[in-house]
N, CA and C atoms as a LAMMPS dump frame, in Angstrom:
ITEM: TIMESTEP
0
ITEM: NUMBER OF ATOMS
342
ITEM: BOX BOUNDS ff ff ff
-5.0000000000000000e+02 5.0000000000000000e+02
-5.0000000000000000e+02 5.0000000000000000e+02
-5.0000000000000000e+02 5.0000000000000000e+02
ITEM: ATOMS id mol type element x y z
1 1 1 N 200.34 -206.05 -196.746
2 1 2 C 201.303 -205.479 -196.05
3 1 3 C 201.368 -204.022 -196.537
4 2 1 N 201.269 -203.085 -195.565
5 2 2 C 201.52 -201.719 -195.806
6 2 3 C 202.883 -201.304 -195.581
7 3 1 N 203.594 -200.422 -196.226
8 3 2 C 204.927 -200.09 -196.092
9 3 3 C 204.968 -198.499 -196.178
10 4 1 N 205.63 -197.898 -195.345
11 4 2 C 205.641 -196.307 -195.458
12 4 3 C 206.714 -195.959 -196.457
13 5 1 N 206.434 -194.956 -197.394
14 5 2 C 207.533 -194.451 -198.375
15 5 3 C 207.589 -192.895 -198.23
16 6 1 N 208.721 -192.355 -198.504
17 6 2 C 208.85 -191.141 -198.412
18 6 3 C 209.467 -190.465 -199.825
19 7 1 N 209.116 -189.251 -199.99
20 7 2 C 209.482 -188.623 -201.254
21 7 3 C 210.055 -187.232 -200.807
22 8 1 N 211.311 -186.796 -201.205
23 8 2 C 211.786 -185.621 -200.681
24 8 3 C 212.603 -184.838 -201.782
25 9 1 N 212.705 -183.639 -201.803
26 9 2 C 213.508 -182.633 -202.504
27 9 3 C 214.091 -181.806 -201.321
28 10 1 N 215.14 -182.193 -200.643
29 10 2 C 215.654 -181.406 -199.652
30 10 3 C 216.007 -179.996 -199.887
31 11 1 N 216.458 -179.688 -201.115
32 11 2 C 216.927 -178.367 -201.4
33 11 3 C 215.767 -177.615 -201.552
34 12 1 N 214.594 -178.01 -201.851
35 12 2 C 213.401 -177.237 -201.873
36 12 3 C 212.327 -177.438 -200.609
37 13 1 N 212.996 -177.931 -199.488
38 13 2 C 212.198 -178.155 -198.35
39 13 3 C 210.893 -178.916 -198.577
40 14 1 N 210.863 -179.696 -199.688
41 14 2 C 209.644 -180.51 -199.95
42 14 3 C 209.752 -181.933 -199.425
43 15 1 N 208.829 -182.46 -198.808
44 15 2 C 208.838 -183.803 -198.195
45 15 3 C 207.393 -184.338 -198.016
46 16 1 N 207.266 -185.533 -198.332
47 16 2 C 205.965 -186.238 -198.112
48 16 3 C 206.124 -187.668 -197.547
49 17 1 N 205.16 -188.184 -197.037
50 17 2 C 205.205 -189.514 -196.647
51 17 3 C 203.955 -190.203 -196.864
52 18 1 N 203.971 -191.558 -197.295
53 18 2 C 202.596 -192.153 -197.7
54 18 3 C 202.834 -193.65 -197.587
55 19 1 N 201.676 -194.228 -198.05
56 19 2 C 201.673 -195.653 -198.009
57 19 3 C 200.929 -196.223 -199.229
58 20 1 N 201.262 -197.326 -199.769
59 20 2 C 200.668 -197.953 -200.89
60 20 3 C 199.707 -198.837 -200.5
61 21 1 N 198.376 -199.041 -200.84
62 21 2 C 197.56 -199.901 -200.543
63 21 3 C 196.556 -200.424 -201.912
64 22 1 N 195.688 -201.23 -201.464
65 22 2 C 194.913 -201.705 -202.641
66 22 3 C 194.003 -200.54 -203.226
67 23 1 N 193.636 -199.62 -202.224
68 23 2 C 192.766 -198.521 -202.601
69 23 3 C 193.574 -197.413 -203.592
70 24 1 N 194.826 -197.382 -203.442
71 24 2 C 195.72 -196.364 -204.144
72 24 3 C 196.916 -196.007 -203.345
73 25 1 N 197.379 -194.845 -203.497
74 25 2 C 198.553 -194.348 -202.641
75 25 3 C 197.983 -193.196 -201.74
76 26 1 N 198.23 -193.399 -200.43
77 26 2 C 197.8 -192.364 -199.429
78 26 3 C 198.94 -191.412 -199.288
79 27 1 N 198.874 -190.123 -199.333
80 27 2 C 199.843 -189.203 -198.863
81 27 3 C 199.329 -188.601 -197.63
82 28 1 N 200.193 -188.751 -196.656
83 28 2 C 199.823 -188.248 -195.137
84 28 3 C 199.635 -186.727 -195.094
85 29 1 N 198.78 -186.423 -194.254
86 29 2 C 198.546 -184.986 -193.867
87 29 3 C 200.075 -184.423 -193.475
88 30 1 N 200.169 -183.111 -193.714
89 30 2 C 201.443 -182.362 -193.432
90 30 3 C 202.336 -182.353 -194.55
91 31 1 N 202.204 -183.066 -195.48
92 31 2 C 203.133 -183.252 -196.757
93 31 3 C 203.425 -181.754 -197.163
94 32 1 N 204.711 -181.471 -197.592
95 32 2 C 204.982 -180.192 -198.033
96 32 3 C 205.097 -180.314 -199.525
97 33 1 N 204.348 -179.69 -200.404
98 33 2 C 204.372 -179.837 -201.826
99 33 3 C 204.913 -178.566 -202.555
100 34 1 N 205.279 -178.646 -203.703
101 34 2 C 205.93 -177.585 -204.484
102 34 3 C 204.855 -176.718 -204.678
103 35 1 N 205.198 -175.378 -204.472
104 35 2 C 204.198 -174.207 -204.554
105 35 3 C 203.839 -173.946 -205.87
106 36 1 N 204.926 -173.807 -206.756
107 36 2 C 204.705 -173.381 -208.291
108 36 3 C 204.946 -174.824 -209.079
109 37 1 N 203.992 -174.924 -210.061
110 37 2 C 204.178 -176.097 -210.811
111 37 3 C 205.15 -175.775 -212.035
112 38 1 N 205.82 -176.828 -212.356
113 38 2 C 206.874 -176.605 -213.475
114 38 3 C 206.175 -176.773 -214.692
115 39 1 N 206.892 -176.527 -215.684
116 39 2 C 206.382 -176.603 -217.178
117 39 3 C 206.257 -178.189 -217.445
118 40 1 N 206.786 -179.057 -216.696
119 40 2 C 206.812 -180.509 -216.874
120 40 3 C 205.706 -181.209 -216.305
121 41 1 N 204.664 -180.511 -215.796
122 41 2 C 203.47 -181.077 -215.186
123 41 3 C 202.417 -181.335 -216.242
124 42 1 N 201.889 -182.632 -216.091
125 42 2 C 200.834 -183.172 -216.938
126 42 3 C 199.354 -182.445 -216.624
127 43 1 N 198.509 -182.555 -217.571
128 43 2 C 197.223 -181.845 -217.461
129 43 3 C 196.475 -182.431 -216.216
130 44 1 N 196.495 -183.767 -215.986
131 44 2 C 195.763 -184.473 -214.991
132 44 3 C 196.208 -184.025 -213.652
133 45 1 N 197.512 -183.95 -213.476
134 45 2 C 198.258 -183.529 -212.09
135 45 3 C 197.901 -182.179 -211.868
136 46 1 N 197.794 -181.249 -212.848
137 46 2 C 197.462 -179.971 -212.654
138 46 3 C 196.136 -179.678 -212.285
139 47 1 N 195.26 -180.621 -212.713
140 47 2 C 193.851 -180.536 -212.635
141 47 3 C 193.542 -180.874 -211.004
142 48 1 N 194.198 -182.011 -210.696
143 48 2 C 194.106 -182.578 -209.325
144 48 3 C 194.577 -181.581 -208.359
145 49 1 N 195.629 -180.91 -208.427
146 49 2 C 196.372 -180.021 -207.701
147 49 3 C 195.286 -178.663 -207.486
148 50 1 N 194.754 -178.274 -208.585
149 50 2 C 193.819 -177.154 -208.654
150 50 3 C 192.472 -177.537 -207.827
151 51 1 N 192.055 -178.674 -207.925
152 51 2 C 190.858 -179.21 -207.166
153 51 3 C 191.237 -179.18 -205.749
154 52 1 N 192.267 -179.74 -205.356
155 52 2 C 192.792 -179.838 -203.859
156 52 3 C 192.811 -178.367 -203.291
157 53 1 N 193.435 -177.637 -204.154
158 53 2 C 193.499 -176.214 -203.69
159 53 3 C 192.137 -175.542 -203.505
160 54 1 N 191.269 -175.661 -204.469
161 54 2 C 189.932 -175.211 -204.286
162 54 3 C 189.062 -175.691 -203.187
163 55 1 N 189.367 -176.943 -202.812
164 55 2 C 188.779 -177.503 -201.621
165 55 3 C 189.394 -177.225 -200.265
166 56 1 N 190.595 -176.501 -200.343
167 56 2 C 191.46 -175.988 -199.356
168 56 3 C 192.007 -177.242 -198.456
169 57 1 N 192.228 -178.344 -199.374
170 57 2 C 193.096 -179.469 -198.842
171 57 3 C 194.645 -179.225 -198.973
172 58 1 N 194.805 -178.599 -200.102
173 58 2 C 196.337 -178.159 -200.418
174 58 3 C 196.274 -176.679 -200.299
175 59 1 N 197.154 -176.21 -199.255
176 59 2 C 197.035 -174.817 -198.941
177 59 3 C 198.545 -174.088 -198.72
178 60 1 N 198.63 -172.999 -198.935
179 60 2 C 199.772 -172.289 -198.513
180 60 3 C 199.484 -171.65 -197.092
181 61 1 N 199.977 -172.279 -196.183
182 61 2 C 199.751 -171.902 -194.528
183 61 3 C 199.881 -170.446 -194.32
184 62 1 N 201.158 -170.073 -194.649
185 62 2 C 201.714 -168.606 -194.364
186 62 3 C 201.941 -167.964 -195.877
187 63 1 N 201.914 -166.68 -196.009
188 63 2 C 202.208 -165.969 -197.012
189 63 3 C 203.806 -166.184 -197.416
190 64 1 N 204.577 -166.439 -196.417
191 64 2 C 206.007 -166.522 -196.463
192 64 3 C 206.38 -167.93 -196.962
193 65 1 N 205.689 -168.995 -196.872
194 65 2 C 205.783 -170.335 -197.146
195 65 3 C 206.092 -170.466 -198.679
196 66 1 N 207.2 -171.179 -198.867
197 66 2 C 207.284 -171.4 -200.566
198 66 3 C 206.97 -172.91 -200.798
199 67 1 N 205.974 -173.367 -200.205
200 67 2 C 205.499 -174.626 -200.409
201 67 3 C 203.879 -174.594 -200.003
202 68 1 N 203.19 -175.732 -200.348
203 68 2 C 201.942 -176.01 -200.13
204 68 3 C 201.89 -177.145 -199.207
205 69 1 N 200.884 -177.103 -198.243
206 69 2 C 200.768 -178.185 -197.221
207 69 3 C 199.544 -178.844 -197.5
208 70 1 N 199.63 -180.32 -197.31
209 70 2 C 198.347 -181.13 -197.648
210 70 3 C 197.734 -181.262 -196.177
211 71 1 N 196.545 -180.82 -196.046
212 71 2 C 195.932 -180.64 -194.722
213 71 3 C 195.255 -181.924 -194.171
214 72 1 N 195.019 -182.96 -194.993
215 72 2 C 194.42 -184.12 -194.608
216 72 3 C 195.088 -185.194 -195.412
217 73 1 N 195.102 -186.64 -194.86
218 73 2 C 195.54 -187.623 -195.551
219 73 3 C 194.613 -187.633 -196.942
220 74 1 N 195.352 -188.188 -198.032
221 74 2 C 194.564 -188.058 -199.366
222 74 3 C 195.03 -189.138 -200.177
223 75 1 N 193.989 -189.89 -200.51
224 75 2 C 194.255 -191.121 -201.431
225 75 3 C 194.191 -190.795 -203.001
226 76 1 N 195.42 -191.137 -203.614
227 76 2 C 195.623 -190.87 -204.96
228 76 3 C 195.381 -192.066 -205.575
229 77 1 N 194.79 -192.211 -206.917
230 77 2 C 194.576 -193.423 -207.654
231 77 3 C 195.915 -194.225 -207.97
232 78 1 N 196.943 -193.399 -208.176
233 78 2 C 198.37 -194.134 -208.388
234 78 3 C 199.284 -193.51 -207.683
235 79 1 N 200.556 -194.183 -207.418
236 79 2 C 201.72 -193.597 -206.997
237 79 3 C 202.26 -192.244 -207.664
238 80 1 N 202.028 -192.48 -208.955
239 80 2 C 202.507 -191.323 -209.962
240 80 3 C 201.773 -190.171 -209.741
241 81 1 N 200.443 -190.374 -209.733
242 81 2 C 199.644 -189.103 -209.217
243 81 3 C 199.881 -188.435 -208.14
244 82 1 N 200.19 -189.132 -207.13
245 82 2 C 200.585 -188.608 -205.838
246 82 3 C 201.987 -187.873 -205.912
247 83 1 N 202.913 -188.458 -206.722
248 83 2 C 204.227 -187.746 -206.729
249 83 3 C 204.118 -186.515 -207.624
250 84 1 N 203.293 -186.638 -208.503
251 84 2 C 203.068 -185.365 -209.385
252 84 3 C 202.484 -184.178 -208.667
253 85 1 N 201.639 -184.455 -207.754
254 85 2 C 201.049 -183.474 -206.982
255 85 3 C 201.916 -182.838 -206.028
256 86 1 N 202.734 -183.724 -205.377
257 86 2 C 203.745 -183.423 -204.335
258 86 3 C 204.933 -182.462 -205.15
259 87 1 N 205.267 -183.123 -206.258
260 87 2 C 206.517 -182.316 -207.007
261 87 3 C 206.164 -181.33 -207.964
262 88 1 N 204.766 -181.194 -208.174
263 88 2 C 204.451 -180.126 -209.1
264 88 3 C 204.971 -180.254 -210.607
265 89 1 N 205.246 -181.508 -210.858
266 89 2 C 205.743 -181.956 -212.231
267 89 3 C 205.497 -183.364 -212.599
268 90 1 N 205.599 -183.619 -213.75
269 90 2 C 205.26 -184.987 -214.249
270 90 3 C 206.378 -186.016 -213.406
271 91 1 N 205.916 -187.104 -212.945
272 91 2 C 206.842 -188.07 -212.135
273 91 3 C 206.323 -189.423 -212.234
274 92 1 N 207.367 -190.363 -212.221
275 92 2 C 207.04 -191.707 -212.203
276 92 3 C 206.966 -192.196 -210.514
277 93 1 N 205.85 -192.275 -210.02
278 93 2 C 205.732 -192.575 -208.602
279 93 3 C 206.387 -193.856 -208.254
280 94 1 N 206.536 -194.796 -209.126
281 94 2 C 207.09 -196.107 -208.844
282 94 3 C 208.501 -195.971 -208.566
283 95 1 N 209.227 -194.985 -209.044
284 95 2 C 210.725 -194.747 -208.861
285 95 3 C 210.883 -193.559 -207.953
286 96 1 N 209.934 -192.567 -207.776
287 96 2 C 210.218 -191.304 -206.974
288 96 3 C 209.906 -191.725 -205.435
289 97 1 N 208.911 -192.502 -205.179
290 97 2 C 208.759 -192.828 -203.776
291 97 3 C 209.58 -193.956 -203.276
292 98 1 N 210.299 -193.611 -202.272
293 98 2 C 211.376 -194.566 -201.612
294 98 3 C 211.081 -194.873 -200.191
295 99 1 N 211.521 -196.263 -199.976
296 99 2 C 211.388 -196.797 -198.631
297 99 3 C 212.558 -196.206 -197.979
298 100 1 N 212.592 -196.322 -196.484
299 100 2 C 213.66 -195.731 -195.713
300 100 3 C 215.054 -196.194 -195.991
301 101 1 N 215.218 -197.365 -196.454
302 101 2 C 216.494 -197.905 -196.959
303 101 3 C 216.958 -197.363 -198.428
304 102 1 N 216.212 -196.703 -198.997
305 102 2 C 216.508 -196.092 -200.364
306 102 3 C 215.816 -196.954 -201.522
307 103 1 N 215.316 -198.036 -201.298
308 103 2 C 214.741 -198.922 -202.049
309 103 3 C 213.398 -198.041 -202.853
310 104 1 N 213.111 -198.096 -204.017
311 104 2 C 211.967 -197.54 -204.501
312 104 3 C 210.629 -198.338 -204.37
313 105 1 N 209.496 -197.682 -204.605
314 105 2 C 208.213 -198.575 -204.291
315 105 3 C 208.139 -199.665 -205.177
316 106 1 N 208.812 -199.549 -206.462
317 106 2 C 208.809 -200.68 -207.521
318 106 3 C 209.619 -201.796 -206.96
319 107 1 N 210.711 -201.577 -206.339
320 107 2 C 211.604 -202.555 -205.77
321 107 3 C 210.975 -203.309 -204.605
322 108 1 N 210.427 -202.456 -203.706
323 108 2 C 209.729 -203.093 -202.527
324 108 3 C 208.36 -203.854 -202.806
325 109 1 N 207.553 -203.427 -203.809
326 109 2 C 206.513 -204.079 -204.178
327 109 3 C 206.859 -205.418 -204.867
328 110 1 N 207.914 -205.344 -205.711
329 110 2 C 208.211 -206.6 -206.389
330 110 3 C 208.782 -207.671 -205.462
331 111 1 N 209.51 -207.228 -204.299
332 111 2 C 210.07 -208.109 -203.313
333 111 3 C 208.898 -208.717 -202.536
334 112 1 N 207.886 -207.894 -202.168
335 112 2 C 206.579 -208.314 -201.388
336 112 3 C 206.039 -209.401 -202.146
337 113 1 N 205.943 -209.434 -203.437
338 113 2 C 205.054 -210.282 -204.26
339 113 3 C 205.875 -211.69 -204.374
340 114 1 N 207.236 -211.625 -204.295
341 114 2 C 208.033 -212.701 -204.488
342 114 3 C 207.788 -213.759 -203.217
């Protein structure tokens, strides 16, 4: 069962949607990701962001945009890796990604298994 999740920082105009599957966590094209990384980003997330930017998958569409846009759907190995790339900082994807009713990915997956 696939369930869509949302991650947002409204004051930064960041938002992303995705779904959890057996292959990993897919973040959908059009996601708005933090432009600048914070000091709290881990090395692995920094490397993934750099790779996505080099491949022009994660780009600044206009010079005036203060965010990066994900150009295609992208599968991350974990929900946390996906959250880190979107937020530009270290993050626990199991608690950052939320279902439309506010439940976390962790809560929804736990309920699905029961």
